[in-house]
N, C-alpha and C positions, 0 to 999 in steps of 0.2 A: 251621677247618672249620665251626664254628657260624655264622660270618659268611657263608660261602659258602652254607650251607643257608638262612639268612635271605634272602639275595639271590635264591636260587632260588625260595623260597616267594613272595617279593614279585613276581617275574617271572610265576610261575604265577598268582598272584592277579590281576595286571593282565590276563593273557591270559583268565582266567575272566570278569572283568568285561567285557572287550571282547567275548567270545563271547556273554555274556548280553545285552549291548546289541544285538548283531547279531541274536540270536534274537528279542529283543523287537521290534526293528524289523521283522523278517520277519513276526512274528505280527500286529502292528498295521498295518504298512504305513507308509512314509515320508509318503505323501500324507495319510493320516488323521492321523498325528501332527502334521504341519505344520498341518492344519486345527484340531486341538485347541489347539495352542500359540498359534496366531494369534488365538484367542478369549480368551486370558488378559489380565487387566489388566496395565498396564505394570510395576507393582511385582512382581506374581506372576511375570511373564515373566522379569524379571531374576533372581529366585530360582531359577526353573526352569532357567536356563542353567547353574547350578552342579550340576545333578543328574548329568549325564553328558556325555561328549564329543559324542555324537550329538545330544543335545538342544541343546547349546551351538552346534553347527554349524547346526542348523535355525533357532535363534533369531537367530543372527548374520545369517543370510540374510534373515530377517523384518525385522530392524532396519536392514538395508541398503536396503530398498525405499523409494521416495519416499512421504512421508506428511505430510499436513496435517490436523490435527484441531482442531475448533472447536466450542464450545457456549456458549449463553447461559442465564442464569437471571435471573428477575425476582423472586426471593425478596426480601421487604422488609428482611431483615437482611443486612448486608454479609457476615458470617461464613457465613451459610447460602447466599448467592448464590455466593460464592467456592467453597465446598465442592461445591455442585452442579455448577458449571461445570468445575472442575478434575477432579473425579471422572469426569465424562463424557469429557473429552479424554484422560484416562489410562486409559480403560476397555479399550483395546486396546494391543498392544505398540507402543512408539515410543521413539526415542532423541532427544529434542528438542534442536535446536540453538539455538532462540530461543523466547521467549514474548512475545506481545503481548496486552495486556488493555485493555479500555475499560470505564469505569464511569459510572454515572449521577451527575448533578451533586450529589445530596444525600448521596452517600457521601464519606467522607474519603479523599483520595488517598494519603496516606502510610500510613494503616492498611491500605488495600487492597493497596498494594505489599508491605507486610510479610507479610500473610496469604498472598499469592500466592507470594512468594519462599520462604516456609517450605516450600512443597510441591515445590520444584525444587532441583536442585543449585546451589550458589553460583557455579559457573563458567559458568552459562547466562545470556546477556544477556536481561534482562526490561525491557520498557517498558510502563508503565501510564499511561493518559491519561483525562481526562474528556471525554466526547463528548456530542453533541446527540441521539444515538440509536444503536441497534445493530441489526444484521441477523444472523441465523444460526439454527442448529438448536437448538430448545429442549431443555434437558438432561432434562426430564421427559417431554415428549410426543413428542420426535423430529420435530416439525413445524417447518418453516421459519417464522420469525417476523420481522416488521418492527416494531421498537419505537421510536417517535418521541416524545421527551420534549417537554413543553410549556415550551420555553425562550424563546419569543417573548412579550414583554409584551402584545402586541395580541391574543394568542390564548389567554389564560389560562383561558378558559371553553369552549374549543372541545372538543366531545365526542369528536372523532377523535384527540385527543392525550392522552397520559397526564399527569395532574396529579401522580401519584406517580412521581418521576423516579429510582427505584431500579432497578438492574439491572447485570449484569456479563457481559461477553463475553470469553472466553479463547480464544486461538488459539495453537497450538504447531505446530512443523514440523521435519521432517528432509528436507533437500534433497540428494540424492546428488550427489557431484561438486563441491559448493560448500562453501566455508568461510564462517563468519558472524562478523563483528566489530561492535563498537559504537563509534562515533566521535562524541563530543560536540562541539558548537560552544559554547565557553565564553562566558559573559557577562563582558565587560570594559568599558572605556570606550567601545568601539565594536565592531561585529561584525568578528571576524577571519576574513572570508570566504576570503581567499587562503590562510591557514593551514589552514582547515577543508578546503578542496579539496585542498591539498597533502597533508594527513594521509590523506585518502581514497585519493588516487592512490598514495602511498608504501606504504600498507598493502596495497592491492590488488596492486601490482607485487611486493611482497615475498612475497605468497601465490602469485601466479599468473604474474607476468611480463607482465601485460596489464591493460587497463582493467577496471573492475568489471563484473560481469554485471548487478547491480541495486543500487539504493539505496532503502531505505524510510525516509522522512524525516518527522519530527514536529517542528513548530516552535511556539514559544510565541505565544499570541494577541496579546501586547503588543509584539511586535517586527515590524519590516518585513523579511520573509524574501526579498523580491524581488531585492535585490542579490546575495544568496547563490545564489538559483536561477539568476540570470543567469550567475554564475561557473561553476556546475555545468553549466549548459546548454552553455556555450562550451567547457569543459574536456573534456567527454565526448560522444561521438557518440550518435545515437539508438539504437545497439546496446546502450547501457547503459540499462536500465529505471529511471527515477526517478519514484516515485509517493509519495503520502503526504498528511498532514493539516497544513495551514498555520496552523491556529488553535485550539490546545488548551492545556491545562495538563497537564504530564506529570512523571513521575519515572522513574528508570531504575536498573537494576542492571547493572554491568559487572564480571563476575567476582565477586570478594569485596567490591568497593566498592559502596556504595549512595549515589547522589547524589539528594537531594531538591530539588525546584524552589525551595523557600524556604530552602535551606541558607545559613547565614551564611558558610560556608567557601567554597563555590563553587556557582554555579548555571549552567544552560545555556540558551542561546537556542534551541537545536535539538539533536536527537540523530538519528543515522543508523544504521540497520542496514545493514551493508555485506556484500554477497554477492559473493565472488570465486571464480574457478575454483580447484579444489583440484588442484595439480600432483602432490601426493603421494597421490592417491586410490589405493586398492588395485585390483588387476586385477578385471575383471568389473563395474566401476561405470560406468554410462552418463553421459548428459548431461542436466542440468536446464535448461530454457529458460523465459524470461519473455516474455509477450505482453501488451502494453499497448494498451488500447482506450479511446476517449473518447466519451461521449454528451454533446453540447452542449445547452444549454437557453436560450441567448440568441440573438436575431437582431438585425441592424442596422436602424436606423430613421433617416430624415432624411439630410441631406447630410453630406459630409465637411468638417470644420472644421480651421482652423489656429490653434493657441494663440498668443496674444500677451499682453503685460503679465502674465506669469506670476510669482506670488510664493508661496513656501511660508509657511504660517502654523504656526509650531512649537508654539504653546501648545495647539492642538487637533488636531495632526497632519493638517492639511488643506492644500489648495492653492487659491488663488483665481486666476481668469484671465478674460480676454476672448477673443474669437475672431472670425475672418473666414472667408469661404468664397470659392470662385472667382467666384461671382456677386455677392457683397457685399464691397466693399473697405473699409467702415468697421468700426470696432471695436464688436462687439456686446456688450451687457451680459448678465447672467444671465437676466433675464426675456425679453429679445428672443430669446435662444437657445432657452430651454425652452418658451415658449408654443406655437410651431408643432409641437414634438415631442409635447407632451401633446394638442394638438388632433388630430394624426394618430392618436394612440392612443384618442381619444374619452374621455380622462380629464380632465374639467374641474376636478376637485378636486386635481389634481397629487399623487395618492396612490400612483401606481405607482412601484415601485423601478426606477431607471435606473442604468446604468453607462456610463462612457466607456471605449471601447477605444482606447488611445493607442498609435500606432505610433511607435516610437523608433528612430532610427539612432544607435548608440553604438559607440565604439571599445572593444573588449574586449581585455584582456591576460591572459595566464596564463604561468606560469613554463615550462610545457612545450608551449605552443601559440603560434604566431606571432600577433602583434598584427594585428587585422583589424576592419573595420566590419561590424556585423551589424544586422539589423532585428529588433526585439522588439515583441510586443504585450503590454500590461499593462492589466488591467481595474481601474478605480477607481470606487467607488460615488459617485453624485451625491448631494450633501447638500442643496443648495438653490441658488436663484438670486435675485438682487435687481437693483435698478436700476443697480448698479455691476458686479458680478462673478458668475461661476459658481463655486460652491464644490464641490470633490470631496475625497473622503477620501484621505489619504496624500500623498506627495510624489514627486519624481522626474521631473515634467513640466518640459520646457524650452520656451522660446519657439520657435515654428515647428514644434513637434511636431504631427503631424496626428492627429485623433481623430474617432470617430463614436460616436453613442449606440447602446446595446444595451438590450433589454428582455427579460424572461422571456416565452417563447412556448410555450404548452402543445402546440400542433400540432407545432412544430419539435421539442420535447422527445420526444414520442412517436415521431416519424419518426426521430429520432436513435437512440433505443433500438432501433428496428427495424433500422437500419443496423448497429448493434453486434451484434444477433442474427444478421444475415446473415454478418458477419465470423466469428462464432463457429461458424456452420454450416460455413463453409469450413475452419476449423480442425478441426472435428469430422470432416469428410470426410478430412482429412489424417491424423488419428490413427486412423481406423477401418479402415485398409487396410494390408496388408503391402507393404513395398517391397523390391525387390531391391537389394542393396548390392554393386556390382562393384568396390569400391575396394580389396579385399584384395590385398596384394602378390603372393600366390601364385596369383591368378586365380580362387580359389574364390568361390562365391556365398554370402553370408550373408543372413539375414532379420532385419529390424528391425520392431518395432511401437512406435509412439509412442503415449503415453497422456496425457490430462489428468488430474491427480490433485488439483487444488485451485485455488481462486480467492479473491481478495479484492476489496473494493469500497470506494471512498471517494465518498460522495454528498453534495451540497450539502444543508444542513438545510432549505432552502426548498422542496425537492422532497418526495417521499413522499406519504402518503395525503391530506394536506390539499391538495396541489397537483393530484394525478392523480384524486382521488376514489375510489381503490381501492388496496389494498396491493400491494407486491411488483412494481410496474411496473419499477423500476430493476433488480431482481434477476432478472426474467423471462428476459433474454437468456441468462444462464448456467444458470438452473434448467431451462429448456426444452431446452437443447442438451446439458447434462451432468447429467441427473438422478442423484441419489444421490452425486454428487461433493461433497466438502467445499467450502462457500462461506460467507463471512462478510464483514461490513463495518460501517462506521460512518457516521453523519451528521457532516459537517465544516463548518467555516466557512472555506473556502478549500481547493480540491482541487488537488493537485500532480500534474502529468504533463508531462514535458518532451518536446519533439519538434517536428516541422514540421507543424503542424495547419492545413491549408488550408481547413478547414470554416468558419473565420470570414471567409473572403474573399468569400463570397457571389457566386462566379463571376468575381470580378476577378482579373486576373493580376498586378496591381501588387503588388510585394513578395511574390511567391508563396512565397518561402522564409522568410517571417516566422516567428520562433520564439515560442512561448508556453509558459510553464511553470506559471503559476498561473491557475486558471480560476474562473469564477463560474457558479453555477447549473448545474453539470455533474455527471456521474458518471464516475469513473475506474475501470476494471477492470484488474486484474492477474491474468492466467491463467497457471498453472504447468503445464508439460508435461515429460515425461521420455522419453528415448529410450535404451533399453538398448544395450549394445555389440553390434556384429555378431557372430554366431556362425558360424564357417566351416562350410559343409556339405561333409562328406567324401564 
């Protein structure tokens, strides 16, 4: 009898609590309560979810929304900079799936990783890298800032660059409908590119049964990532967004394991954040999409050449070569090749930075893709030329590969930024209107509204204020089209974006399907949008 009375009292108490919650909801109003809870910091929001079932329901809805949060701090102390940036990104409710941090060259990489990882759950992938500069919302002023550190030896006294290279940028995100995994490319006697690509493919197919939605890649500055990019480019179509930084120092946390770059046990040549479709997503979750755009900064100059007498120089990671053209059938040395190029530029001191854009026809193989011949364009910096050879950085050039010289062009760079802005305007028009969805099996009409909720940028460290003469030129396409939307980025030494980029062809239709994954003097934009599921209209 006593047990039945206790059960009855418990049931009555539950009903009373439920009634009280309903009454409180009626008094406050669900919309107002939603507004209040959405302003709580992330940690307070997690605690508030335990208050009642109704609060838990509202908070779960809040945490299921797409969310990218980013903040930078230029506090001179690493602890202070990390605290300011992390406090800001956690100032609103979010359930982060990943953390990406960039720090200034004077900060200690491993210490920064430890400080950042202490603020997040151990099962969240975290990548921390040293960058040449950062973009984002200042944690204190809420203003968008472009911070370019003085990493060039020739510019140590330039007043537009910061001599104090301290700063931290932290970006965290929750992308509905996607899962996030971290895949390292281990350092061994050679780059295990095929194993890396296979690991990415197998993980994505185990998650979604399909190719990845996106790959965010960071590679070490001391390794040649081009063979890996070629494998990725061949293995995955342009529907898989692949972007990142090809020249940094980084550490990462994958679950409970922390791997440091200088670890004696294991170190990685690269690390990828893998975004796959979540086939197990709950009902009511829509689709996150990635949109990749590229602003080029180099234009071709001079004729097209054919490389001959090519030889890789292993001790300084360079290649020496001679060249011919259609009009000149003898083998030209470095001085003969470069003199007319510099004359055309009006640079009689030979001080301008030049690149060779090499078009390579290579046979590509992959375990899951048929063997085929593809055309690839790879950029390599010109080192020098003498009375015997032309010397370029890196290897991979073969005899009879064709190449052309490229140089940084400010007019082209601004025009390219405008082109990106126009593409973002088209995307903005797409997301700013409601579209009828007639695809419901019962014939009913649902309404969908697509929205852009965040963006990231990887810009060449040679651009920025010093190149343009004013700040935020590279950021302007996003900031002008999507004001108030989270946007952040870093200065890089090698910008990754795979795809069929015909902008380098300069009107030529020759090899119009040439692929290019690693760019020079460019800015890569990754825009994130979300489309909620269609709601049938009764």
